[in-house]
Structure formats: C-alpha cells, structure tokens
MARKEMI-387013 format. One record per residue (C-alpha): residue in three letters; z, x, y negated. Coordinates in steps of 0.5 Angstrom, whole numbers, plus 2048, in hexadecimal, padded with zeros to 3 digits. Layout:
BEGIN
  residuo    z    x    y
      ALA    Z    X    Y
...
END
This chain:
BEGIN
  residuo    z    x    y
      MET  80B  7B0  812
      THR  809  7B8  814
      LYS  80F  7BC  814
      ILE  80E  7C4  813
      VAL  814  7C9  814
      ILE  813  7D0  811
      ILE  816  7D6  814
      GLY  817  7DB  80E
      GLY  818  7DA  807
      VAL  814  7DF  803
      ALA  80D  7E0  802
      GLY  809  7DD  807
      GLY  80E  7D7  809
      ALA  810  7D6  801
      SER  808  7D5  800
      ALA  807  7D1  806
      ALA  80D  7CC  804
      ALA  80B  7CB  7FD
      ARG  803  7CA  7FF
      ALA  805  7C5  804
      ARG  809  7C1  7FF
      ARG  803  7C1  7FA
      LEU  7FF  7BE  800
      SER  804  7B9  802
      GLU  809  7B5  7FF
      ASN  80B  7B2  806
      ALA  80C  7B8  80A
      GLU  813  7BB  80C
      ILE  814  7C2  80B
      VAL  819  7C6  80D
      MET  81A  7CE  80C
      PHE  81F  7D2  80F
      GLU  821  7D9  80D
      ARG  826  7DD  810
      GLY  827  7E1  80A
      PRO  82B  7DF  804
      PHE  825  7DE  7FF
      VAL  81E  7DB  7FF
      SER  817  7DD  7FB
      PHE  81A  7E3  7F9
      ALA  815  7E9  7F6
      ASN  816  7EE  7FB
      CYS  811  7F2  7F8
      GLY  815  7F3  7F2
      LEU  81C  7F5  7F5
      PRO  81B  7FD  7F4
      TYR  819  7FB  7EC
      HIS  820  7F8  7EC
      ILE  824  7FE  7EF
      GLY  820  802  7EA
      GLY  821  7FE  7E4
      ASP  81A  7FC  7E2
      ILE  81C  7F4  7E4
      GLN  823  7F4  7E1
      GLU  825  7ED  7E3
      ARG  826  7EC  7EA
      SER  825  7E4  7E9
      LYS  81E  7E6  7E8
      LEU  81D  7E8  7EF
      LEU  81F  7E1  7F1
      LEU  818  7DD  7F0
      GLN  81B  7D6  7F3
      THR  822  7D4  7F6
      PRO  823  7CF  7FB
      GLU  825  7CA  7F6
      SER  81F  7CB  7F2
      PHE  81A  7CA  7F8
      LEU  81E  7C4  7F9
      ALA  81D  7C1  7F2
      ARG  816  7C3  7F1
      PHE  813  7C3  7F8
      ASN  818  7BF  7FC
      VAL  818  7C4  801
      ASP  81F  7C4  805
      VAL  820  7CC  805
      ARG  826  7CE  809
      VAL  828  7D5  808
      MET  82D  7D9  80D
      ASN  82A  7D5  812
      GLU  826  7D9  818
      VAL  821  7D6  81D
      VAL  823  7D9  823
      SER  81E  7D6  828
      ILE  818  7D2  829
      ASN  818  7CC  82E
      ARG  810  7CB  82E
      GLN  810  7C6  833
      ASP  815  7C1  82F
      LYS  812  7C4  828
      ARG  819  7C6  826
      VAL  81D  7CC  823
      ILE  824  7CE  824
      VAL  827  7D0  81E
      LYS  82D  7D4  81D
      ASN  832  7D3  817
      LEU  834  7DA  815
      ILE  839  7D8  811
      ASP  83D  7D4  816
      GLY  83A  7D6  81C
      SER  838  7CF  81E
      GLU  831  7CD  821
      TYR  82D  7C7  821
      GLN  826  7C5  822
      GLU  820  7C3  81E
      SER  81A  7C0  820
      TYR  813  7C1  81D
      ASP  80B  7BF  81D
      PHE  809  7C6  81B
      LEU  80D  7CC  81B
      LEU  80B  7D2  816
      LEU  80E  7D9  818
      SER  80E  7DD  812
      PRO  814  7E2  814
      GLY  811  7E8  811
      ALA  812  7EF  813
      GLY  818  7F4  814
      ALA  819  7FB  811
      MET  818  800  817
      VAL  81E  804  818
      PRO  81D  809  81D
      PRO  822  80B  822
      ILE  824  812  81E
      PRO  82B  814  820
      GLY  830  812  81B
      ILE  82C  80E  817
      ASN  831  808  817
      ASN  835  80A  811
      PRO  838  806  80B
      LEU  833  80B  807
      THR  82C  809  80A
      HIS  828  803  808
      SER  822  800  809
      LEU  81F  7FB  804
      ARG  81C  7F4  806
      ASN  820  7EF  802
      ILE  825  7EE  7FD
      PRO  82B  7EF  801
      ASP  828  7F6  803
      MET  827  7F7  7FB
      ASP  82E  7F5  7FA
      ARG  831  7FA  7FF
      ILE  82D  800  7FC
      ILE  82F  7FE  7F5
      LYS  837  7FE  7F7
      THR  836  805  7FB
      PHE  833  807  7F5
      GLU  839  805  7F0
      THR  83E  807  7F5
      ASN  83C  80E  7F8
      ASN  83A  811  7F1
      VAL  833  813  7F4
      LYS  831  819  7F1
      HIS  82B  81A  7F6
      ALA  827  815  7FA
      THR  822  816  800
      VAL  81D  811  802
      VAL  819  812  808
      GLY  812  80F  808
      GLY  80D  80F  803
      GLY  80A  808  803
      PHE  80B  803  7FE
      ILE  812  802  7FF
      GLY  814  809  7FF
      LEU  810  80B  7F9
      GLU  813  805  7F5
      MET  81A  807  7F7
      MET  818  80F  7F6
      GLU  816  80D  7EF
      ALA  81C  808  7EE
      PHE  821  80E  7F0
      HIS  81D  812  7EB
      GLN  81E  80D  7E5
      LEU  826  80D  7E7
      GLY  826  814  7E5
      VAL  827  816  7ED
      ASN  824  81C  7F0
      THR  820  81A  7F5
      THR  81C  81C  7FC
      LEU  817  819  7FF
      VAL  816  81A  806
      GLU  80F  818  80A
      MET  80D  81A  811
      ALA  806  819  80F
      GLU  802  81E  80B
      GLN  801  819  805
      VAL  805  813  802
      MET  801  80D  801
      THR  7FD  80C  808
      PRO  7F9  807  806
      VAL  7F5  80C  802
      ASP  7F2  812  804
      ARG  7F5  819  804
      GLU  7F1  81C  7FE
      MET  7F3  816  7FA
      ALA  7FA  816  7FC
      GLY  7FA  81D  7F9
      PHE  7FA  81A  7F2
      ALA  800  817  7F4
      HIS  803  81D  7F7
      ALA  802  821  7F0
      GLU  805  81B  7EC
      ILE  80B  81B  7F0
      ARG  80D  822  7F0
      GLU  80B  822  7E9
      LYS  811  81D  7E8
      GLY  816  822  7EB
      ILE  816  81E  7F2
      ASP  817  823  7F8
      LEU  811  821  7FC
      ARG  811  823  804
      LEU  80B  821  807
      GLY  80A  822  80F
      VAL  811  822  810
      ALA  816  81D  814
      LEU  81D  81B  814
      THR  820  81D  81B
      SER  828  81B  81A
      VAL  82D  819  815
      GLU  834  81B  814
      TYR  839  817  810
      ILE  83F  81A  80D
      ALA  844  815  80A
      ASN  848  818  804
      GLN  84D  813  802
      SER  84E  80B  802
      VAL  84E  809  7FB
      ALA  851  802  7F9
      THR  84C  7FE  7F4
      ILE  84D  7F7  7F1
      GLU  846  7F3  7F0
      ALA  845  7F0  7E9
      GLY  847  7E9  7E9
      GLU  84B  7E9  7F0
      ASN  852  7EB  7F1
      LYS  851  7EE  7F8
      GLU  851  7F5  7FA
      HIS  84B  7F8  7FE
      GLN  84C  7FF  801
      HIS  846  804  800
      LEU  845  80A  804
      GLN  842  80F  800
      GLY  83F  815  803
      LYS  839  819  804
      LEU  833  81A  809
      THR  830  820  80C
      LEU  829  81F  80E
      SER  826  823  814
      LEU  81E  824  813
      ASP  819  826  819
      ASN  817  82C  815
      GLY  81E  82F  816
      GLU  821  82D  80F
      GLN  827  829  80D
      LEU  828  825  807
      ASP  82E  822  804
      THR  82E  81C  800
      ASP  832  816  7FE
      ILE  82D  810  800
      LEU  828  80F  805
      ILE  822  80A  805
      MET  81E  809  80B
      ALA  817  806  809
      ILE  813  809  80F
      GLY  80F  802  810
      VAL  810  7FB  812
      ARG  810  7F7  819
      PRO  80D  7F0  81A
      GLU  813  7EB  81C
      THR  811  7E8  822
      LYS  817  7E7  826
      LEU  817  7DF  825
      ALA  810  7DF  827
      GLN  810  7E3  82D
      GLU  816  7E0  830
      ALA  812  7D9  82F
      GLY  80C  7DC  833
      LEU  807  7DC  82D
      GLN  802  7E1  82E
      ILE  803  7E8  82A
      GLY  7FD  7EC  828
      SER  7FC  7F3  82B
      LEU  7FE  7F6  824
      GLY  805  7F3  825
      GLY  804  7ED  820
      ILE  804  7E6  822
      TYR  7FD  7E4  824
      THR  7FA  7DF  81F
      ASN  7F3  7DC  81F
      GLU  7EF  7DB  818
      TYR  7F3  7D4  817
      MET  7F9  7D8  817
      GLN  7FB  7D5  81E
      THR  7FF  7D8  823
      SER  7FD  7D7  82A
      ASP  801  7D1  82A
      PRO  7FD  7CC  825
      SER  803  7C9  822
      ILE  806  7D0  820
      TYR  803  7D4  81A
      ALA  805  7DB  818
      VAL  804  7DE  812
      GLY  806  7E5  80E
      ASP  808  7EC  810
      ALA  80A  7E9  817
      VAL  802  7E7  819
      GLU  7FC  7EB  81B
      GLU  7F6  7E9  817
      LYS  7EF  7EB  816
      ASP  7ED  7F1  813
      PHE  7E8  7EF  80E
      VAL  7E3  7F5  80F
      THR  7E3  7F6  816
      GLY  7E5  7EF  819
      GLU  7EA  7F2  81D
      GLN  7F2  7F0  81D
      THR  7F6  7F4  819
      LEU  7FD  7F4  816
      VAL  7FE  7F4  80E
      PRO  805  7F2  80B
      LEU  803  7F0  804
      ALA  805  7EA  800
      GLY  7FE  7E8  7FE
      PRO  7FC  7E7  805
      ALA  802  7E3  807
      ASN  802  7DF  801
      ARG  7FB  7DD  802
      GLN  7FC  7DC  80A
      GLY  802  7D7  808
      ARG  7FE  7D3  804
      MET  7F9  7D2  809
      ALA  7FD  7D1  80F
      ALA  800  7CB  80B
      ASP  7F9  7C8  80A
      ASN  7F8  7C9  811
      MET  7FE  7C5  813
      LEU  7FC  7C0  80F
      GLY  7F5  7BE  812
      ARG  7F1  7C3  80E
      LYS  7ED  7C9  811
      GLU  7EE  7CF  80D
      THR  7EC  7D6  810
      TYR  7EF  7DC  80E
      GLN  7E9  7E1  80C
      GLY  7ED  7E8  80E
      THR  7F1  7ED  80A
      GLN  7EE  7F3  806
      GLY  7F5  7F6  805
      THR  7F4  7F6  7FE
      ALA  7FA  7FA  7FB
      ILE  7FD  7FE  7F5
      CYS  803  802  7F4
      LYS  806  805  7EE
      ILE  808  80C  7EE
      PHE  80B  80E  7E8
      ASP  805  80E  7E3
      LEU  800  80E  7E8
      ALA  7FD  808  7EC
      VAL  7FB  809  7F3
      ALA  7F6  803  7F5
      SER  7F2  801  7FB
      THR  7EE  7FC  7FF
      GLY  7EA  7FB  805
      LYS  7EA  801  80A
      ASN  7EC  808  809
      GLU  7E9  80E  80C
      LYS  7EE  80F  811
      GLN  7ED  808  814
      LEU  7E5  809  814
      LYS  7E6  80F  818
      ARG  7EA  80C  81D
      ASP  7E6  806  81E
      ASN  7E0  80B  81E
      ILE  7DC  807  818
      THR  7D7  80B  815
      TYR  7D8  80C  80E
      GLU  7D7  810  807
      LYS  7DB  811  802
      VAL  7DB  813  7FA
      TYR  7E0  815  7F5
      VAL  7DF  814  7ED
      HIS  7E4  816  7E8
      THR  7E3  813  7E2
      ALA  7E7  810  7DC
      SER  7EA  809  7DC
      HIS  7E7  807  7D5
      ALA  7E2  80B  7D1
      SER  7E4  812  7D1
      TYR  7E4  813  7C9
      TYR  7E9  80D  7C8
      PRO  7F0  80F  7C8
      GLY  7F4  80E  7CE
      ALA  7EF  80F  7D3
      GLU  7F1  811  7DA
      ILE  7ED  814  7E0
      VAL  7EC  80F  7E6
      SER  7EB  812  7EC
      PHE  7E7  80E  7F1
      LYS  7E5  80E  7F8
      MET  7E0  809  7FB
      LEU  7DE  809  803
      PHE  7D8  805  805
      ASP  7D3  805  80A
      PRO  7CD  80A  809
      GLN  7C8  805  80C
      SER  7CA  7FE  80A
      GLY  7CE  800  803
      LYS  7D3  7FB  806
      ILE  7DA  7FD  802
      LEU  7DF  7FF  807
      GLY  7E5  801  802
      ALA  7E7  804  7FC
      GLN  7ED  808  7F9
      ALA  7EF  80A  7F2
      VAL  7F4  80E  7EF
      GLY  7F6  80E  7E7
      LYS  7FA  80C  7E1
      ASP  7F6  807  7DF
      GLY  7F1  802  7E1
      VAL  7F2  803  7E9
      ASP  7F4  7FC  7EA
      LYS  7ED  7F9  7E7
      ARG  7E9  7FE  7EB
      ILE  7EC  7FC  7F1
      ASP  7EC  7F5  7F0
      ILE  7E5  7F5  7EE
      MET  7E3  7F9  7F5
      ALA  7E7  7F4  7F9
      VAL  7E3  7EE  7F6
      ALA  7DD  7F2  7F7
      GLN  7DF  7F3  7FE
      ARG  7E1  7EC  800
      ALA  7DA  7E9  7FC
      GLY  7D6  7EE  801
      MET  7D3  7F2  7FC
      THR  7D0  7F9  7FD
      VAL  7D1  7FF  7F9
      GLU  7C9  7FE  7F7
      GLN  7CC  7F7  7F4
      LEU  7D2  7FB  7F1
      GLN  7CD  7FF  7EC
      HIS  7CC  7F8  7E9
      LEU  7D3  7F6  7E7
      GLU  7D3  7F4  7E0
      LEU  7DA  7F6  7DE
      THR  7DE  7F5  7D7
      TYR  7DD  7FB  7D3
      ALA  7E0  7FD  7CC
      PRO  7E3  803  7CB
      PRO  7EA  801  7CC
      TYR  7E9  7FE  7D2
      GLY  7E3  801  7D6
      SER  7DD  805  7D6
      ALA  7D5  803  7D6
      LYS  7D5  806  7DD
      ASP  7DB  804  7E0
      VAL  7DF  808  7E6
      ILE  7DC  803  7EB
      ASN  7D5  803  7E8
      GLN  7D5  80B  7E9
      ALA  7D8  80B  7F0
      ALA  7D2  806  7F2
      PHE  7CD  80B  7EE
      VAL  7D0  811  7F2
      ALA  7D0  80D  7F9
      ASN  7C9  80A  7F8
      ASN  7C6  811  7F6
      ILE  7C9  813  7FD
      ILE  7C6  80D  800
      LYS  7BF  80E  7FD
      GLY  7BF  816  7FE
      ASP  7C0  818  7F7
      ALA  7C6  81C  7F9
      THR  7C8  820  7FF
      PRO  7D0  81F  7FF
      ILE  7D5  824  801
      HIS  7DC  822  801
      PHE  7E3  826  800
      ASP  7E5  826  807
      GLU  7DE  82A  809
      ILE  7DF  830  803
      ASP  7E4  834  807
      ASN  7DF  835  80D
      LEU  7D8  837  80A
      SER  7D4  83B  80E
      LYS  7D0  842  80C
      ASP  7CA  83E  80A
      GLN  7CE  83A  805
      ILE  7D0  83D  7FE
      LEU  7D5  83A  7F9
      LEU  7D2  839  7F2
      ASP  7D7  836  7EC
      VAL  7D3  833  7E7
      ARG  7D9  833  7E2
      ASN  7DB  837  7DC
      PRO  7DF  83D  7DD
      GLY  7E5  83B  7D9
      GLU  7E6  835  7DE
      ARG  7E6  83B  7E4
      GLU  7EC  83E  7E1
      ASN  7F3  83F  7E5
      GLY  7EF  83F  7EB
      ASN  7ED  838  7EA
      HIS  7E7  839  7EF
      LEU  7E4  83A  7F6
      SER  7E5  841  7F9
      GLY  7DE  844  7FA
      ASP  7DA  840  7F5
      ILE  7D5  842  7F0
      ASN  7D6  83F  7E9
      ILE  7CF  83D  7E5
      PRO  7D1  837  7E0
      VAL  7CC  831  7E0
      ASP  7C9  832  7D9
      GLN  7C7  839  7DB
      LEU  7C5  837  7E2
      ARG  7BD  837  7E1
      GLN  7BD  83E  7DE
      ARG  7C1  841  7E3
      MET  7BE  83E  7EA
      GLY  7BB  844  7EC
      GLU  7C2  847  7ED
      LEU  7C3  842  7F3
      PRO  7C0  843  7FA
      LYS  7BB  83E  7FD
      ASP  7BC  83F  804
      LYS  7C3  83C  803
      GLU  7C6  836  802
      ILE  7C9  835  7FB
      VAL  7D0  831  7FB
      ILE  7D1  82F  7F4
      TYR  7D8  82D  7F1
      CYS  7DA  82C  7EA
      GLN  7E1  828  7E8
      VAL  7DF  821  7EA
      GLY  7D8  821  7ED
      LEU  7D4  81F  7E7
      ARG  7D2  826  7E4
      GLY  7D1  827  7EC
      ASN  7CC  822  7EC
      VAL  7C8  824  7E6
      ALA  7C8  82B  7E9
      TYR  7C6  828  7F0
      ARG  7C0  825  7ED
      GLN  7BD  82B  7EA
      LEU  7BE  82F  7F0
      VAL  7BB  82A  7F5
      ASN  7B5  829  7F0
      ASN  7B4  830  7F0
      GLY  7B3  831  7F7
      PHE  7BB  833  7F9
      LYS  7BF  830  7FF
      ALA  7C5  82D  7FC
      ARG  7CB  829  7FC
      ASN  7D0  826  7F7
      LEU  7D8  826  7F8
      ILE  7D9  81F  7F7
      GLY  7DF  81E  7F3
      GLY  7DF  825  7F1
      TYR  7E5  82A  7F0
      ARG  7E9  825  7EE
      THR  7E9  821  7F5
      TYR  7E9  828  7F9
      LYS  7F0  82A  7F5
      PHE  7F4  824  7F5
      ALA  7F2  823  7FD
      LYS  7F6  829  7FE
      ALA  7FC  826  7F9
END
C-alpha cells in the first residue's frame, strides 16, 4: 500500500489529495496544514472584506471532516511539518495546539507550502495596524482592525492583484484610500501603456494613487485601550486604537488608520532547503517536468516551485492558482505510477479594477526586452460587441509576436466587457502553437449582443499580418516624442476630435476623407507619421499616401494608446 504525505492543504496540496484518492482507493493519504483551514479560497479573501462575498463560510471549500468523508484523507490542521528525514523517509511534525512532536513515514512526499507575503524590514512596520493578506486568519485580523479602529483612511502598499483588490474593497466600504506603488505602474504583468487605463480608472474613482513612490518608515501612535466584547463570547479583548504616520521616499508623510502590505510573495522553501533539496536560481524549489524535486520520492507544486515558462522554456516563478491545481493533480498521477509531464506556465491572469478588467497571457514587452527576444507589437481598440448594439464597450488589446515566424509571444487586454474572452482565446491559441497568420482565420461567435463580425482578435491579427507582409510600416507611441526633422506628424481625425488639446503638438490636421484632394499640402521629401484615434483611419491614410509615392508610417493604436501611456 502506497503512503502519500502532503505538506500544505490549499490549492496544490488539496488537488493532489483528491486526485490521489480518485486514482487509488488503497493509498494511505495524510495531509498536514499548519494553519487552521484547508482548501480555502484565498483568491476570494479581499472580496469578503469588501462585502461582495458576504458569507465567510463560502470561502471554506472543504473541511478536514468533509475531506475525510468524501476522499478518506487524514487531514491534520494546526500540525506543522518541521523537518524531513529523507534517508528514513520520515517527517517530524509539531502539533501547534499542544506543542508535542511526532514522526510520520511516507513512500511519497508532496511539498505544497505556498508562498509567504514579502514584508520588507521597514522601520516601524511591526505594529497592530499593519497587515498582509494570504489566508483566513490574516483576513480576520484585517476585519477586526477595521471594526475596532474606526477606519476612515486606509493605505495599500503594492499595486499587484491583492493590493488592487484590497484597494477596491476599502473603497466599497466607504473608506478614503491611498495606493502606493514603487514602480511607475500597477499590474506589472501588463505593460505601462496598458496599465494607464487602470490608472485612469483608479483616479476616476477617487483613489489617491501614488506611483514611483516607496514606503520608508512607519510610526504607530496608540490612542487608547478599548475593551470590547465579541459576539457570542464572554471574554473581553483589549484593542489598541491608533493611527499610523507613513513616511515616503519623496519626503511626503501620510496619516492612515490601517496599512496593507501587498508588495508580493516569496516561495516558502525553508523545509526543502533544510532537507537538502535543490533550490533553483530564482529562489523556488527545483522540479523536473514530472514535478519531482531533486529527490525522486519528493514532489513539489504551487507557489513554492520554479516551473518552465511556456514561451521561453526557461525557469520562472508564477504564483497562480491555476498552475498550482494542475501541478497537484499531475504530481498525484505520477506518485501513483503514471508519467504525466507539466507543459509549462503562460501566466494567464485577470484582475478586476472597479469597472475594468485587466488581463494578460504569455510574455509582456518588459520581459521580452530583458531576455533579448525579437518582437513586434500591435494595438487595437474596438468594440466588445457590435458597436450599434447597446452596451458595447471598448476593448483595448495588445498583441506581441515574432515578426519573422508569427509566433504569439503574449497578449494583454483592458476593458469593461469581453476582456476575459479575448485573453482566454489568446491563451488557447498560444498553447496550440498558432501563429498570427492563423489568428486571422479564427471563426468566433457573432451576434450583435455578443461580438462583431470582425472580432478584436481577428482585427489584431490583420494589423500584425499587414506589418509582416510589408503592407503597413508601424511607428509606436514611445517613438512619437523623438521624431527627427525629416518626419512630420499628420492627424487624420476630424477637427472636433482635436479640441481641448487632444492632439500631438506640432502636427498637421487633414481629415482622412479630404486627404486625396489635399495631398499636395504634404512634402514628399519627408516621412509622414500618421495618427488617428485608434489606428484604423491612419491605416487608410497610410495606404493612400504610400500608393501615391509618399514615405509614411502609421501610429499603431493611435492617439488613444499614446494618451493612456502617459496616464
């Protein structure tokens, strides 16, 4: 009889336990979790704080009792594995309730310890009003602080998924909120110009957004000690109410009632390191394609491991629930005699930011530059469904691809509707090995309430193939501010679209419908850099000009891309 011991009872560990039982009724399965809960929805924690998920119990997908009843898995919460004896195939376990220690043998061991919140050594950061959010006890502490400290102002440090979701949760609770991000953008999986749409949305909702600023110190000032009685209990708890004064590296100070640190996570590798398992160059537990560590009897999955990047084949760290669940299932297969291989991580992700969705898959431009990978990019801004049907919203879409092979390198989208659909399609297309040439031929559902006859993805593919075939010569938003004396700017929009300074300085305005009659106003000894609102009319103008002997380039994504890149 095979004995499987699992360390960590959330996404990867719970998936492995359930899968192992489905494959074998005879295997002995023991799962250790050092916290009080297993199989909880940690991605849903901010939404309970903000009130979208009202019942706390909805976050508990399984309990030790339900795991035992359904899967016959021996789940031991508040039990921490403190060391691994690889030679004897035993783990030392500490019962966190009574402090006792005991041993448990294994045939196969699965490490799914997850990742811990990164909290930098900032002076004053250890205080009762500063929190991170990784699990249900963290969530409960945040709610308790909110209830007992009469929070009027909240500060979130970090503009990633958790930071943005906590920002929105506080806003929903009617609390003035500041978001501090050391980088020049939120949502680093997307590029700066795409994040600009999120910046505009965040500011429009009244959030105090501070980019390019770091927290340097925290001062905690306690006001008073207040006795409160928790509902249903008779014991009193002392809660220190107070305020925090935050110092930022730009010299500014900020008073706040609660501070959330959400600057990222770090793989939990302490157990693996102490056991002598190989740690990868990025700081995660090394695994091969079968999810085995350097010890073939020990597997590892989830946020703690390094995995293969789907696009580059290099090692990467991607702390997402989808990969963790798939890896857990695969590890269980392989522990029970199968040979399943992990096919790499694309990093497909989406985040709700008020009314916007921001999503991406594959590599972003920052990563491609860092890795010296040749690429081209296109932008389209078009309706989520037929523009004449009510409710159509603009989907802003960026696609990155190899200009020689047409290989899809990555995609990003922002909008109020249909963003998940487009990025999911791109994730499937990328995994299937499709090229941008093949994307032109995707046959997607069309009816006015749901889509367009030429979908966002089809249109992006048309633009990309125009560039590959030489039917279009692109220029991008980040080149516009550095034009030479041999280039002139031509705005082919209508004059009304240029009002209130909504145009590029030093340009000429000839509406596209007048261009054939007014070409004589343009010099043939200079390159005409054309732009319109989103790039569509610019392409029409570009073809007119080059077919008449002019040198020209079209601003891909138009003025809309340029404008939001500055947001």
